N, C-alpha and C positions, 0 to 999 in steps of 0.2 A: 335353039337357045343354049343347049348344053355345049355345043361347039364354041359358042361365044364365050361362055364362062371358062371352059377348059383352056381355050386359047389365051384368055386374059391371065389365068393362073400360070400358064407356062411362061408368058411374057414377064410377069412379076418375078417368077423364080429365076429367069435368065438374067434380068437386070439387077436383082438384089445384091449379088456380090460386088458388082461394079459400083453401084451407088454407095454401098457401105464402105468400100475401100477408100472412096474419095472423102469419107467423113470421119476417119479414125481419130481426127484431132478434136472432134466436137465434144462438148460436155455430155456425160451420160444423162439420158432422159428416162431410163427404164425403172428407176426406183421411185416408189410413191411414198411420200411421207404422210402418214395419217395422224392427225392431231387429236382425234376424238376416239382413241382406241381403248379406253377404259371399258371393261365389260358391262358396267352398270350405266354407261353414258347413253343419253338419248340423242346425242349429236353425232354426225358423221362428216368426214371431210371429203374422201374420194368416192366416186360413183362408178358403176360398171355399165349401166344401160346407156344406149345411144352412141353416137359417133365419137363423143369425147370420152373414150374408154380410159378409166383410171385417172381422170382429171379431177382437180379440186372443184367443189361446188362453186366456189367464189369465181372461178375462171369460166364457168359454163353459162352461155347466154340462153338459159332456159330455166323452167321451174321444176324443181324436184321435191318429192317428199320421200324420206328414207326412214323406214321403220326397222330399227335394229333389234337384235335378239332381246335386249333388255326391255324394249317396249312389248314385244310379243309375249315375254314371260309375265310382265305386269298385267297385260290384258287376259292372261290365261287363254290365248287364242288357240282354237282348235279347228278353225276354218278360215278361208281367205276372206269371207264376209266379216268375221270378227276383226281381222286386221284392217281392212280397207275403210271401215266406218270412221276411223280417226284421220282419214285423209280428206282435207278440205275439197269440196266440190264433188264428192262421190255420192251417188244415190243408187239404191237398188232399182233394177228395171224388170218389170213384167212378172218374174217368177219368184217363188219363195227361195230364200238363200239356203234352205235346208238341203237342196239338191246340189247346187254349185253357185258360185258368186257371179251373178249376171249383173254387171254394173254399168252405169254411165258416169263419165268424168266430165265435169263442166257441162253436163247435159247431153254429151255425145256418147252413144253406146260404144263400149269397148268390144271390138270384134273378137269372138271366142276362138277364132282360128289364126289370127295374125297379131293380136295385141298383148298376148301373154307369152313371156319368154323365160327360158331356163338359162341362168347364168349369162344373161345379156345377149344370147345367141339363138338358141333353138326355139322356134315357135312351137308351143305345146297346145294341144287341143283342150280347151277349157270347158269340158262338158262333164267333168267330175271334179269334186273339190280336192285341192292339193293338201297333202299332210303338212301342217305347219311345223311339226316336230323335227322335220329334216332340214329346215331352213336356218340360215344365219341371219338373213334380213330380207325385207321386201322393199324394192325401189319402185317408185311411180314417177315416170317422166311424163310431164303434162304436155299435151298438144301434139302437133304433127311431127312425125319422125321418119318421113319417107326417104331421107338421104341415107340413113343407115339400114332401115328395115324394109324398104320397098313399099309394097302395098300394105297399108295398115290404116285403120280409122284414126282421124286426128284428135281423138280423145286423149290418148297417151299410151305409154307402154308400161305394163305391169311386169316387173322383172323379179323372178324368184331366185334368190342367190343361195346356193347349197352350203351347208356346213362343210368345211374342208379339214383335212388332217393338220394337226398343230405341231407335229414333231415330238410330242410328248405322249407317253402312255397314260391314258385316263379313261374312266368309265363314268357313265351317268345313268341312273335308273330313275324313272318317274312313274308314279301312280297318280291317276287323276279321275275326277268324277264331278257330278253336279247334283243339285238338289232334286232333280226329276228322276234320278236313279241311273243315269248313264254313267259308265265307268270304263276305264281303259288303262293301259300301261305302255311305256315306251322305253327303249334301251338305246343308248348312244355309246359306241365303243370306238376309241381313237387309239391307233397303234402305229408307231414307226416300225416297218417290217425289216428293212435293211437300210444301209446308208443311201439316202436319196429317194427312198420309197416310203410313202405314208398311206395308211388306209383308215377310212372312217366309215363306220356302218351304223345306220339308224334303222330301227324296226319297231313296230308296235301294232296294237289292235285296240278296238274300242267298240262297245255296244252303245247305240244311239237311242236315247229316249228324251225327246225335246219337250215332253209334257203336253202333247197334243193328242187328242183322242184318236186311236187306231193308227198312230204313227210310231213306228219303231224301225230299227235298222242296225247296221254294223259297218265297220270299215277296217281294212287291213293295209299295211304299208311296209315297204322295205326300200332302203336306198343305200348305195355304196359310192363313195368318192375316193379315187386313187390319185395321188400326186406322185409323179416320178420325175426326178431330175438326174438323168444319166450323165450330164456334164454341166459345167457352170453356165454354158450357153443355152442348153436345151431343157425345156420344161414340157412335160406331157401330163395332161389330166384326163381322167375318165370318170364320167358320171352315169350311173345306172339307177333307175328307180322304178318302182311298181306300186300302184295303188288300186285297190278294189273297194267298191262301196255299194251298198244296197240299202235303200230306205223308202218307206211309204211316203208318197208325195202328197201333201195336203191339197185339197181341191181349192182352186181359185174362183174368183167371180168374173164372169164375162158379161159386160154391161152393154145394153143396146139403147141408143137414143130414143126417146119418146117425146113427141111434141117439141122437137128441137133442143132437147136438153137431156143430160144424163143425171139421174138421181142416184146418189150413193145409197147402197143398202145400209141398214143399221150395223154398226160394228159388232161382230159376234164376240162371245167370250173367247179369251185367248186360247183356251184348250179345245174349242169346238172345231170339228172337221166334218165337212159334208161329203167326204169321200169314204174310202174303205181301205183296209189293210192290204188288199191285193193290188191296189193302184200304186205300183212301185216304180222307182227309178233305179236301175242297176247298171253299173258301168265299171270298166277297168281301163287303166292307162299304163303304158310302159314307155319310158324315155331312155334314150341312149345318146350320149354326147361325148365325143372324143375331140380334144383340142391339143394343139402343139404350138409352141412358141420358141423361136430360135433367135438369139441375140447375134446379129451379124457383126456388129461393131458397136462401140459406145454410141448410144443415141439411135440405133437402128435395130429393128426386129421384124421378122416375118412370122405370120400366124396362119394356121390352118385349122378349120373347124368343120366337122361333119357329124351329123346326128340324125335321129329319127324319133318321132313321137307317134305312137299307135294307140288308138282307143276304139273300144266297141261298147255299145250300150243297148239296153232294152228299156222301154219306158211306157207307162200307162199314165199319160198326162190327162188331167181332168179339170173341167171348169163348170161352174153352176150358173145358169142363166135362164132367161125367159120366165123369171119368177114374178109372182104377185106379192107386192109388199104387204098387203093386208093378211092374206092367208099364209104366205110363205111358200106356197107350192111352186116348184120349178123343175128344171131338168138338168141332170148332170150328164155332160157329154164327155166321153172318154176316148182318147186317141191312142190306140195301141200300136206300138212299133217294136219290131224285133230285128236283130242283126243290122245295126247301124254303124258299120266300121268306118274309121277315119285313119289315114296315114299321111304324115308330113315328113318329108326328107329334106335335109339341108346340106349344102356344101358351100363353104366360104373360105376365101384366102385373102390376106391383105398384107401390105408392107407399110410400116410406119417408121418415121424417123425425122431428123432435122437437117436442114440446109441453111447456111448463113449467107445472106446477101447484103453486104455492107452492115449497117446497124440493125437489120431486120433478121430475125431468126424464124424460119418457116418450119412449122410442125406439120408434116405431111402424112396423109393416110391415103393409100391407093389400094383399092380392093375390088373383088368380084364375088358375087353371091348368087346362088340359085336355090330356090325352094320348089318342091313338087308336092302338091297335096291332092290326094284322091279320096273320094267319099262315095259310099254306096247309100243312097237315100231311099229308104223304103216308104211306100205309100202307107198311110196309117189306116188301120181298121177303126171304124167309128161305132161306138156303142153308146146308146142313150137309155137312161133310167130315171124314173121319177124320184124326187127328193123334196124335203121340206126344210126351209131355212131355219125355222124356230124349233122344230121337233125332228132332228135328223134320225133317219132309220138306217138299219144295216142294209147295204146294197149288195146284191148277188153278183158274182163274177159272170162274164159272158160265157156262152158255150164255146168250146174249142173251135177254132177256125183256121183255115189254111192261110199262110203268109201271102201278102200281096207282093207283086214284083217290085224290085228296086231300080232306081235310076242312078247310073254311075256318072259322077262329075269329076273333072280334073282341072286343076289350076296350076300353071307354071309361071314362076316369077323369077326372071334372070336379070341381073343388073351389074353395071360397072359404076363405081363411085370414086370420087376424088375430093379430098378435103385439104385446104391449106389454111392453117391458123397462123397468121403472120404476126409475130410479137415484136413490138418496138420497145425494147427495154422491158421494164416491169410494169409499165403504166398503160399500155395500149395494145389490144389484140384486134386484128381485123380478120374475119373468117369468111371464106368463100367455099362453097361446096357444090358439086354437080353430080347427078346420078342419071345415067341412061338406062332405061328399063325396057325389057321385052316381056309383056304380060299377056298370057293366053288363058282363056276359059273355054272348056269344052263340056258339053252334055248332049243328050240326044236331040235337043232343039236348036243348038247354036254352037258355033265355033268362032270365038271372038278374040282378036289379036290387037293389042295396042303397044305402041313404042314411044311413050312420052319421055321427055327430058325434064329433070327437076333441078331447080337452083335454090340454094340457101345462102343467106348473107347475114352477117352479124358484126357488130362492133362492141367491144367491151373496154370500158375506161376504168382504170384502177388508180384512183387518186392516192390511196394508201395501200399498204399490204393487207389491210383488214376490211376493205370496202371495194365494191365494184358497181358500175352502172352499165347497162347494156341495152341494145336495141337489135331486134332480129326480124328477118323475113324468112319464112320456111314454107316450101311447097311440098305438098304431100299427095299421095295416091292412095285410094282406098277401094276395096272390093265393093261392088254395088249392093251386096247383101242378098240373102236367100229368103224367100217368103216363108214366114213361120207357119206352123201347123194350123193356126187359127185362120189363116188367110185362104181365100177361095183359090188363089193361084199357088198353093203350097208347093215348095220346091223350085219355083222359078227364080233364076239368078238375074239380078238387075245389072246393067252395064257398070263397069268400073268408072270412077269419077275422080276429078282433081280437087284438091282443097288447098287453101292458103292460110297462113297464120302470120300475124304481126304481133310482136310482144315488146314491151318496154319495161325494164325492171331494175331493181336495186337490191344489193345484198350487203350485209354487214355482219362481221364476225366479232364477237365480244369475248372477254375472258371466260374461262370455264367451258370453252367449246360451244358457245351459244351462237347460232346463226339465225339472223332475221332476214326475211326477203319480202319484197313487195313487187307486184307485177300488174301491168295492164295488158290485156290480150284481146285479140279479135280473130275469130276463125270464120272463114267462108267456105261452105261445102254444099254438095248436092243434098237436097231434102228428100228423104225416103220415109214413107209412112203408109199405114193402112187407111185407105180412103173410105168414103161413105158407102161404097159398094163392097166393102170389106176385101178389097184387093190391095196387095202390097205394091206400091208404085214409087217411081222416082220422078219428082216433079219440082222444077224450080230450084232456087238456092235458099239456104238458111244461113243466118249470121248469128254467131255467139260472141258476145262482147261483155267484158267485165274486168273486175280487179280481184286480186288474191293476195292475202297477207298470211305469212306463216312464220313460225319460230320453232327451233328445235335445239336442244342442248341443255346446259346447266345454268340456271340463274345464280346458283351458288354451288360450292362443292357438294353439298348434300341435298340440293333441290333441283330436280330434273323437270323439264317442260317440253311438251309437244302440243302445239296449238296452231290453229289456222282458221281463216274465214274467207268465204268467196261470195262475191256479188255478181250475178250473171243476168244479162238481158239477152234472151235467145228468141229470135223471131224468124218467121218465113218472110223472105225479102222479095221473092219472085215466084211465078208459077200460076196456078189457077187463081182466078179472081177471089174465090171464096176463101182462099188460104192466105192471102196477103195480110201481113201484120199479125198473124196468129202466133201465140206463144208455142214454142216447141214442147211437145209432151214430155213429161217426166223431168222437167228442168226447174228445180226450185230456184227462185231468185236469190235466196240467201241460204247459205249453209255455214256451219261452224263446228269446231271441235276443240276440246281442251282435255289434256291429261297432265296432272301434276303428281310427282312422287317425291316424298320427303323421307330421307334416310336419317333416322336418329343416330346417336353416337354408336360407333362400331361395337362398343361393348354390349349394347342391347340387342343387336342383330335384327332390329325391327325397322320396317319401312311402311309408310302409309301413302295411299294413292286416292285421288278423287278425279272424276272426269265428267264430261258432258258432251253431248252431240245435239245438234239442232238442224232442222231443215224447214224451209218455208213451204207454202202450198205449191202444188204441182198440177199442171194440166193433165187430165186423164187420157185425152185423145188429141189428134191433130187438129180438130175443128174447135177445140176449147169448149166443148159442150158440157164438160164437167171438170171439177177440180177436187183434188185430195187436200185436206187441211194439213197444215204444218204440224210438227211435233218436236218435243224436246225429250231426251233420255238422259238419265244420270247414272253414274257408276261410282263405285268405291271399292277399295281393296286394301289388303295388307299382306306383308311378307314377314316371316320370322325365321331367322337362321340360327341353328343351334347344333351342338354335337350329339351324335347318336351312333353308338357302336364303333367309336373311333373315327367316324367320318362326319363332316359337316353336311347337314341336310337343311333344306328350306321348305317350310310350309307356306303355301300361298292360298289366298282366297280372293275372289273378284266377283262382284255382282253388278248387274245392270238392270235398270227398270225404266221403261218408257211408257208404261200404261198401255191401254188399247189404242192402236193407231194402224193406219195403212202403211205398210213398209215398202211395198213395191207396186209400181203402176206403169202404165204405158200401153198403147194399142188396145184400149178399151178393157184392159185387164186390171184386176186388183188382187193383192195378196196381203193378208193381215199379218201383223207382227206376231212372232211366237211369244209364249209366256216368258215373263221375267225369270231369270235363273241365277243361281250362285254357283260358280265353278271353283273347284278346290284341287290342289295338287300337293304331293309330297315328293321332293326330288333330292337326290344326293348331289353334292357339289362335284363339278367336273374338274 
């Protein structure tokens, strides 16, 4: 597979000058005009994730949610979970978001090895929470994205976009904390080093106190972004970041059906933890991404990207089960793992440009990509200890034990892709994309190779410069998934599977950079779940069908909006007879979110925000033997900008309250929502 990608890269490099020289008379396509570039805006014009790199949202036949820096600051977001709860259709899955953001989008779990990207390119291992302080924005591309990203779950791509050098010398210092006693600080330094070279460094640290009994922790992070433009044609960027995090992981509930149904335990107080301080999740991750882009001629460019994401972690995951509802007596099961390293390497090259054929202008992208992921998966040590639901006791740690052997797994994904977006004037785009993939999975039990071909089609009609209608068909590929620690076949990797998505949508851009979108979607994919024997299996097909409405931008110059709602019907369509027609676990039929910010007159320096998120009931398991009730959470915040010591500073406060509710579920697991909190910060203006 490596020879395939290397050969394709050499072919692209060889033909690039020839193609470019034939197009020197074309109109340049390299500059992107961003209409929503005000720092405080909630709207965004251009996107980075997906095959439509740097294209306008209005021209893309897909659904996006873009959360700009202004939104992240308003939310006082300190974790990816804080950010993603304002994305329509997102729900927490299985585990507490205090460790990392494990989410489902439109009911489909986002794969933690393939669906999270750095700067639209590098797949990062999402088993430790990303530092939000280093990001310029977060983009969520909904649905299948196999054309650009190869094997990935058809839930969507979560793209973390780094802060970049601005070309101006500026500094920003921020101190932050919350009402539970957590506190931290972050520093953002932006410097032009010489002509054509810029450096931006972000670093910080925080102590974590979420207000839960016996839960504390810390995090440290540092990131550097270098932009170098040695000539007018060549741009080189380098991103390096490191994050380390350690926190006690609250004990979840593991529920077992009795008499054909699952009875939910009583919701505990939000500060109660049935585990212990020694049940910790510790991890570090380092990312390295080097990108180069060379403008061959007006309208043509070649790009090269290479990078690596490394992670190692240790974890004492715990769940409380087998309990008696009357007495509260039960068992806490702890799964101890050490030395769980992951490494992902990426190499990608592409050629992009335009060719005119009569009245049709073809926007072409030809590329090759290869990713190589290795994992050392240790067998967990199991430790059981008695506990009581109503009167928690301090649990002793286990005696020291030798580590169990690890199992090495390797996944290689090499692909060639071609996209042609044919534009007939300004009113019609017809898109055809094809990807050939060689995908190989290896572990001690299997050596599996697949060579599928993917097609994607779309038509976009633009009756005016401010509106578009589109229809698309996208084929995707996804890893089969690895059995979780709670499954009896822990560590087993299921076969890769194909998915398809149809989507019909409309987008409208109004004054003040406000974009509305509406879409109907249907996704068909292989169904994977933990069955009644507690084995993780792949069985039959599942269908996810629904509509999504969203809006982002400014309703008026001083009033910003981020809102969305999703209605999903997700069911098992084939497979075992007992599964037919069952609702897919952890898929609320209705979700919605709203964030409004009003900026008073500039002379006051004051802005006010209100928000709300809502999710309907969700199936707890694949057989629908139990359901988690829906919930609504409310938020409010304010910001005040004032001079201090010769500099402008901003004081922000943001609080959320949803009462007691179950926040994460799926695979017979339940995690309670953490206590309500108020987050505060004081930051100098950059």
